[in-house]
C-alpha positions as CSV (number, residue, x, y, z in Angstrom):
1,M,2.0,-10.3,-7.5
2,K,0.5,-8.1,-9.6
3,T,2.1,-4.2,-8.0
4,L,1.3,-0.8,-8.3
5,N,3.8,1.9,-7.8
6,I,2.6,5.6,-6.8
7,T,5.1,8.5,-6.6
8,N,5.0,12.2,-6.9
9,G,5.4,13.3,-10.5
10,D,7.4,11.9,-14.0
11,G,11.1,12.2,-12.4
12,A,10.5,9.9,-9.4
13,A,8.2,7.7,-11.7
14,N,10.4,7.2,-14.5
15,I,13.4,5.9,-12.4
16,I,11.1,3.8,-10.6
17,K,10.3,2.1,-14.5
18,Q,13.8,2.1,-15.0
19,S,14.7,0.3,-12.1
20,T,14.3,-3.4,-11.3
21,V,11.0,-2.8,-9.4
22,A,8.1,-4.6,-10.8
23,G,5.0,-3.3,-11.7
24,D,3.0,-0.3,-13.0
25,V,3.6,3.6,-12.2
26,L,1.0,6.0,-11.1
27,P,2.7,9.6,-11.1
28,W,1.0,11.7,-9.0
29,R,1.2,15.2,-10.9
30,D,0.3,17.9,-9.0
31,P,1.8,21.1,-6.9
32,M,-0.4,21.0,-3.9
33,H,1.9,23.3,-1.5
34,H,0.1,26.4,-3.4
35,G,-3.3,27.1,-4.6
36,P,-7.0,26.1,-3.6
37,F,-8.1,22.7,-2.0
38,P,-11.7,23.8,-0.8
39,A,-13.5,21.0,1.7
40,D,-16.2,18.5,0.4
41,L,-15.3,18.1,-2.9
42,S,-15.1,14.6,-4.6
43,L,-11.6,13.8,-6.1
44,S,-12.8,14.5,-9.6
45,E,-14.4,17.6,-8.2
46,L,-11.5,18.8,-6.9
47,G,-9.7,18.0,-10.1
48,K,-11.7,20.0,-12.4
49,V,-11.1,22.9,-9.2
50,R,-7.3,22.5,-9.7
51,A,-7.0,21.9,-13.2
52,A,-8.5,25.7,-13.6
53,Y,-6.1,27.0,-11.3
54,L,-3.1,25.5,-13.0
55,A,-4.0,26.5,-16.2
56,G,-4.3,30.2,-15.1
57,P,-6.2,32.4,-17.8
58,D,-3.8,31.3,-20.6
59,G,-3.5,27.6,-20.2
60,N,-5.6,24.7,-21.7
61,A,-7.3,23.4,-18.3
62,A,-9.2,20.6,-20.6
63,E,-5.9,19.1,-20.6
64,I,-4.9,19.4,-16.9
65,E,-8.1,18.2,-16.1
66,R,-8.0,15.3,-18.5
67,D,-4.8,13.7,-16.9
68,F,-6.3,14.2,-13.3
69,E,-9.2,11.8,-14.7
70,L,-6.8,9.4,-16.3
71,R,-5.1,9.3,-12.6
72,D,-8.1,9.0,-10.8
73,Q,-9.3,6.1,-13.0
74,H,-6.2,4.4,-12.5
75,L,-6.2,4.5,-8.8
76,K,-9.9,3.4,-8.4
77,A,-8.7,0.6,-10.6
78,S,-6.3,-0.3,-7.6
79,K,-8.2,-2.8,-5.9
80,G,-7.6,-5.2,-8.7
81,Y,-3.8,-5.4,-7.7
82,D,-2.5,-7.2,-5.4
83,N,0.3,-4.8,-3.8
84,I,0.7,-1.0,-3.9
85,I,3.5,0.7,-2.8
86,L,3.6,4.3,-2.4
87,W,7.0,6.3,-2.7
88,F,7.7,9.3,-1.1
89,E,10.3,11.7,0.5
90,H,9.6,13.9,3.8
91,D,9.1,17.4,2.1
92,L,5.7,19.4,2.0
93,L,4.7,18.1,-1.2
94,D,4.9,14.9,-1.2
95,Q,3.4,15.1,2.5
96,L,0.6,16.5,1.2
97,Q,0.5,14.2,-2.0
98,I,0.5,11.1,0.9
99,L,-2.6,12.7,2.7
100,Q,-4.2,13.0,-0.4
101,I,-4.1,9.2,-1.6
102,L,-4.3,8.1,2.1
103,D,-7.3,10.1,2.4
104,W,-8.9,8.4,-0.5
105,F,-7.6,4.5,0.3
106,S,-9.4,5.4,4.3
107,N,-12.6,6.0,2.1
108,V,-12.4,2.8,0.0
109,R,-12.7,-1.2,0.5
110,I,-9.5,-2.7,-1.5
111,G,-9.9,-6.2,-0.3
112,D,-6.8,-8.2,0.0
113,T,-5.0,-6.1,-1.7
114,I,-1.4,-5.3,0.6
115,L,-1.3,-1.4,1.0
116,E,2.4,0.0,1.9
117,M,4.7,2.8,1.7
118,I,8.0,4.2,1.7
119,C,9.0,7.4,2.7
120,V,12.5,8.4,3.3
121,D,14.3,11.6,4.2
122,R,17.9,10.3,3.5
123,F,20.0,8.1,1.7
124,P,23.4,6.2,2.5
125,G,26.0,8.2,0.5
126,K,24.0,11.1,0.2
127,P,24.9,13.6,2.5
128,D,22.5,16.6,0.5
129,F,20.0,14.4,-0.1
130,R,16.9,16.1,-1.1
131,G,14.2,13.5,-2.7
132,I,14.1,10.1,-4.6
133,G,14.0,11.9,-8.1
134,E,18.2,12.2,-7.8
135,L,18.5,8.4,-7.0
136,S,19.6,6.1,-9.6
137,P,17.4,2.8,-10.8
138,K,19.5,0.5,-8.6
139,E,19.3,2.8,-5.6
140,M,15.7,3.1,-6.5
141,A,15.0,-0.1,-6.5
142,S,17.4,-0.2,-2.7
143,L,14.4,1.2,-0.9
144,T,11.6,-1.5,-1.6
145,A,13.4,-3.0,1.9
146,Q,12.5,0.3,3.7
147,R,8.6,0.0,2.6
148,Q,6.3,-0.4,5.8
149,P,2.3,-1.2,5.4
150,V,0.1,1.6,5.6
151,T,-2.1,0.5,8.9
152,D,-5.5,1.6,9.8
153,S,-4.6,3.7,12.4
154,L,-2.2,5.7,9.7
155,L,-5.1,5.8,7.2
156,T,-7.2,7.6,10.2
157,L,-4.1,10.4,10.9
158,A,-3.9,10.9,7.1
159,A,-7.8,11.3,6.7
160,S,-7.6,13.9,9.6
161,G,-4.5,15.8,8.4
162,W,-6.3,15.8,4.6
163,A,-9.2,17.6,6.4
164,A,-7.4,20.0,8.4
165,F,-5.5,21.0,5.5
166,R,-8.4,21.7,3.3
167,S,-10.5,23.6,6.0
168,S,-11.3,26.8,5.4
169,N,-10.4,27.6,9.1
170,P,-6.6,27.3,9.4
171,L,-6.9,26.9,12.7
172,D,-8.4,23.7,12.6
173,L,-4.2,22.6,11.3
174,L,-2.5,23.6,14.0
175,V,-5.3,22.0,16.3
176,F,-4.1,18.5,14.5
177,L,-0.5,19.5,14.3
178,D,-1.1,19.4,18.1
179,G,-2.1,15.8,18.3
180,D,0.5,12.6,17.5
181,L,2.0,12.5,14.1
182,G,4.3,9.4,15.0
183,E,3.2,7.7,12.2
184,L,4.2,10.4,9.8
185,P,7.5,11.1,11.3
186,F,8.3,14.2,8.5
187,L,4.2,15.4,8.3
188,S,5.1,18.6,11.2
189,V,7.6,20.1,9.4
190,A,6.1,20.0,6.6
191,L,3.3,21.7,7.3
192,R,4.7,23.8,9.3
193,R,6.8,25.0,6.6
194,H,3.2,25.7,4.8
195,L,1.9,27.8,7.5
196,E,4.9,30.2,6.8
197,E,3.7,30.5,3.4
198,F,0.7,32.9,5.0
199,P,2.0,36.6,5.4
200,D,4.4,37.1,7.9
201,A,2.2,39.6,10.9
202,S,5.2,41.8,11.0
203,K,6.1,42.5,7.2
204,G,3.6,41.4,5.4
205,L,5.5,39.0,3.2
206,T,5.1,35.3,3.1
207,R,8.7,33.4,4.0
208,T,9.4,32.8,0.1
209,E,8.8,36.2,-0.8
210,V,11.5,37.3,2.1
211,Q,14.1,35.1,0.7
212,L,14.0,36.1,-2.7
213,L,14.4,39.7,-1.6
214,R,17.1,39.0,0.6
215,L,18.9,37.3,-2.2
216,M,18.2,40.5,-4.6
217,A,19.8,42.7,-1.6
218,N,22.5,40.3,-1.2
219,G,23.3,40.5,-5.4
220,I,21.4,37.7,-6.9
221,H,19.3,39.1,-9.8
222,A,19.1,36.7,-12.7
223,P,15.5,35.0,-12.1
224,Q,16.8,31.5,-12.7
225,Q,19.5,32.0,-10.2
226,L,16.8,33.8,-7.9
227,F,15.1,30.3,-7.9
228,L,18.3,28.0,-7.6
229,Q,19.4,29.9,-4.6
230,N,16.2,30.1,-2.8
231,M,15.8,26.3,-3.1
232,V,19.4,26.6,-1.2
233,M,17.8,28.2,1.4
234,E,14.9,25.7,2.2
235,T,15.8,22.5,4.5
236,A,13.6,20.4,2.2
237,L,12.5,20.9,-1.6
238,Y,9.8,23.9,-1.9
239,I,8.4,25.7,-4.8
240,G,9.1,24.8,-8.3
241,D,10.8,27.2,-10.3
242,W,7.4,28.4,-12.5
243,Q,5.6,29.4,-9.1
244,T,8.8,31.2,-7.9
245,Y,8.9,33.1,-11.0
246,R,4.9,33.8,-10.3
247,I,6.2,35.5,-7.2
248,L,8.9,37.3,-8.5
249,D,6.4,38.8,-11.1
250,A,3.8,39.8,-8.5
251,M,6.6,41.8,-6.4
252,C,7.6,43.8,-9.5
253,A,4.6,44.8,-10.4
254,N,3.9,45.7,-6.7
255,G,6.5,47.6,-6.3
256,L,8.6,45.9,-4.1
257,A,11.5,44.6,-7.1
258,S,12.1,45.8,-10.0
259,C,13.2,44.3,-13.6
260,E,14.9,45.4,-16.2
261,P,13.6,45.3,-19.0
262,H,9.9,45.6,-17.7
263,P,7.5,43.5,-17.4
264,F,8.8,40.4,-16.1
265,H,9.1,37.7,-18.7
266,F,8.6,33.5,-18.1
267,P,10.9,31.2,-19.5
268,S,9.5,30.3,-23.3
269,F,10.3,27.0,-25.5
270,S,10.9,29.5,-27.7
271,S,14.6,30.3,-28.3
272,E,13.9,34.2,-29.4
273,K,11.4,34.7,-26.7
274,H,13.4,32.9,-23.9
275,S,16.5,35.2,-24.2
276,D,13.9,37.9,-22.8
277,F,13.7,35.5,-19.4
278,T,17.8,34.8,-19.3
279,S,18.4,38.5,-19.7
280,Q,16.5,40.0,-17.4
281,R,17.6,41.2,-13.9
282,L,15.5,42.0,-10.8
283,S,16.4,44.4,-7.9
284,L,15.1,45.9,-4.8
285,T,13.3,48.9,-5.1
286,A,13.4,51.3,-2.2
287,A,10.2,50.1,-1.0
288,G,11.7,46.7,-1.1
289,I,14.2,47.9,0.8
290,R,12.0,49.2,3.4
291,V,9.9,46.3,3.9
292,L,12.9,43.8,4.4
293,S,14.5,46.4,6.8
294,G,11.2,46.3,8.8
295,E,10.5,49.9,8.2
296,Q,7.2,48.8,6.2
297,N,4.5,46.5,6.3
298,A,4.0,45.3,2.7
299,S,0.5,44.5,3.3
300,G,-0.5,47.1,1.3
301,L,1.2,46.0,-1.4
302,M,0.8,42.7,-2.0
303,P,-2.4,41.8,-3.0
304,R,-3.7,38.5,-1.4
305,D,-6.3,36.9,-3.4
306,G,-4.9,33.2,-3.2
307,W,-5.0,29.8,-1.4
308,L,-3.1,28.2,0.7
309,G,-5.4,24.2,0.8
310,G,-8.6,25.1,1.9
311,V,-8.0,28.9,3.0
312,K,-8.6,31.8,0.9
313,V,-5.7,34.0,2.8
314,A,-7.9,37.2,2.1
315,E,-11.6,37.7,2.2
316,A,-14.1,39.7,3.4
317,G,-11.9,42.4,4.3
318,T,-9.8,40.4,6.4
319,I,-6.3,38.4,6.1
320,W,-4.9,35.8,7.8
321,T,-1.1,36.6,9.1
322,W,1.1,34.2,10.7
323,N,3.8,35.1,13.5
324,R,6.4,32.7,13.1
325,D,8.0,33.8,16.8
326,T,4.8,32.6,18.7
327,A,4.0,30.0,16.0
328,E,0.4,31.5,15.7
329,L,-2.2,32.2,12.7
330,L,-4.1,35.7,13.3
331,R,-6.7,36.9,11.6
332,R,-7.0,40.8,11.2
333,S,-8.8,43.4,9.0
334,V,-7.0,45.1,5.9
């Protein structure tokens, strides 16, 4: 049988390639837990939006867009395969990629092609399992015994979830979460973690920002250690290192943290410049201490011009906030 294996990123993709698993491998390279996913755009149109966001002001958007185009072309050719297997895990990034991919399959005809999925949150002998990217080729191949057929009802559920994630109104996501998500057993926890990246109603900070400030308060000051220790505070893998450094940079720029030497330096492939990154130390400012203790709300300190899925977090003089105690999203004036 001619098989296509689709998975998150190059790490897992390379392990599949090194294993005894047959077929071609398509890595899905998009850190979907941050940045814009506006509704009513096709896969190719969305690729342009994502490329511009991921490139930032200094990156090569055309190169990223081309990578998305090649990915989409491969996906569109999937009806030429006898079998398609999705390889994913339980964390937010993988769950979002599942929604996007299955939403696409819900709108196309693939004839007699068999569509299956592997999605796990554990592996025997690995009590601290975080994802399939840490498996050996032999261990990865053993997961084929866990593949399950993708049913029509699962395609419908994924399409509804994808629409809710891309809605400009995040309340649609709460409505979706109140439904029966049994066919995607890890999705509810993952999406609720997504909601915690809206600024908290009481502190004005996202969960990630609070965690990073707490780590500084506990004596963690090197940026790479802040990234690594922040991951320890998560029950499932979350944001990558570069997005973590963007958050640290923003907190330094807006007075919640200080960086010595100033300003914050991102990692560099240049050994000389990379030392600028590794030598710096971040600490709480007086404002950061007040915010962390609850004496001050950070709403007036941290500008919110970003996106979470289809939601512009702050727009037209209002901002969406998350109340973790009541699991409510509230829109208020700024």
